[in-house]
C-alpha positions as CSV (number, residue, x, y, z in Angstrom):
1,M,108.3,57.2,0.5
2,A,110.0,58.8,3.2
3,R,113.1,61.3,2.9
4,N,115.7,60.9,5.3
5,Q,115.7,64.2,6.9
6,K,118.8,65.7,8.4
7,H,118.5,69.3,11.0
8,Y,121.1,70.9,11.4
9,D,121.9,73.9,14.0
10,T,122.3,77.2,12.8
11,D,125.9,77.9,13.9
12,Y,126.9,74.3,11.7
13,K,124.8,76.0,8.8
14,V,126.6,79.0,9.4
15,Q,129.9,77.7,9.1
16,A,129.3,75.4,6.6
17,V,128.5,78.3,4.0
18,T,131.7,80.2,4.9
19,L,133.8,77.3,4.6
20,A,132.3,76.6,1.1
21,K,133.0,80.3,0.3
22,E,137.1,79.7,1.6
23,I,137.3,76.4,-0.3
24,G,134.3,76.0,-2.9
25,L,131.0,74.5,-2.5
26,S,131.7,71.2,-4.3
27,K,135.0,70.7,-2.4
28,A,133.1,71.7,0.9
29,A,130.2,70.2,0.3
30,R,132.0,66.6,-0.5
31,E,134.4,67.2,3.2
32,L,130.8,67.9,5.0
33,G,129.2,65.2,2.9
34,L,126.5,67.6,2.0
35,A,124.4,67.3,-1.5
36,P,125.8,70.5,-2.7
37,S,122.2,71.2,-3.3
38,T,121.6,71.5,0.0
39,L,124.8,73.7,0.5
40,N,124.0,75.9,-2.3
41,G,120.9,76.6,-0.3
42,W,122.2,77.2,3.2
43,I,124.7,79.4,1.1
44,K,121.0,81.8,-0.8
45,A,119.5,81.6,2.9
46,T,122.5,83.1,3.8
47,R,122.5,86.0,0.8
48,E,118.6,86.5,1.3
49,G,119.4,87.6,5.3
50,R,117.3,84.3,6.6
51,L,120.7,82.6,7.6
52,I,122.6,84.2,10.2
53,S,124.2,82.8,13.3
54,T,125.0,85.9,15.5
55,P,124.6,89.6,15.1
56,G,127.3,91.2,13.7
57,S,128.1,88.2,12.0
58,Q,127.8,89.4,8.7
59,T,131.2,90.4,7.0
60,P,131.9,93.7,4.9
61,G,131.8,91.9,1.9
62,D,128.2,90.4,2.3
63,A,127.3,94.0,3.4
64,M,129.1,94.7,0.1
65,S,127.3,91.8,-1.9
66,L,123.6,92.9,0.0
67,A,124.2,96.6,-1.2
68,E,125.0,95.6,-4.8
69,E,122.1,92.9,-4.5
70,I,119.8,95.8,-3.9
71,A,120.9,97.9,-6.2
72,M,120.3,95.1,-8.7
73,L,116.7,94.6,-7.4
74,R,115.9,97.8,-7.9
75,E,117.4,98.3,-11.8
76,Q,115.0,95.1,-12.4
77,N,112.1,96.7,-10.7
78,K,112.2,99.4,-13.2
79,R,112.8,97.6,-15.9
80,L,109.8,95.3,-14.8
81,A,108.0,98.5,-13.8
82,R,108.7,100.2,-18.1
83,E,107.8,96.4,-19.1
84,N,104.3,96.1,-17.1
85,K,103.6,100.2,-18.4
86,R,104.5,98.9,-22.0
87,L,102.2,95.8,-21.8
88,K,99.3,98.2,-20.5
89,E,99.3,100.7,-23.3
90,E,99.3,97.7,-25.8
91,N,96.6,95.7,-24.4
92,E,94.3,99.4,-24.7
93,F,95.4,99.3,-28.2
94,L,94.4,96.0,-28.7
95,E,91.1,96.4,-27.1
96,E,90.5,98.9,-28.8
97,A,91.1,97.6,-31.9
98,S,89.3,94.7,-31.2
99,A,86.0,97.1,-30.4
100,F,86.8,98.4,-33.6
101,F,86.8,95.3,-35.5
102,A,83.3,93.9,-33.6
103,A,81.6,97.0,-34.6
104,S,82.8,96.8,-38.3
105,R,81.9,93.4,-38.5
106,R,78.2,93.9,-37.0
107,K,78.2,97.1,-39.6
108,S,79.0,94.6,-42.1
109,A,76.9,91.7,-41.4
110,R,73.7,94.5,-41.4
111,T,74.6,95.6,-44.6
112,H,74.8,91.9,-46.1
113,D,71.1,91.2,-44.6
């Protein structure tokens, strides 16, 4: 079944996001006749910098939220790097333990033959 997709221009999307910031996502979606998920996708695209109508259209508040998001992503990157290091160490230990038990099993099999 074909989906009925409407295409909106960038300025309309940016204005819709601005309205959602002012009056709330649900109310803005209802007033504009949009699905809340559609408007939420536009809000996410705006936050990620993929939906900007004109240069300089971001407000200082948006810039601050982007700076906060960058700081959060850097912290997440550090946390994931630590976790990755720990998991590599555990994997290395498990490989050594596996080799030890495999050798022990072979040795045990030879002595019982």
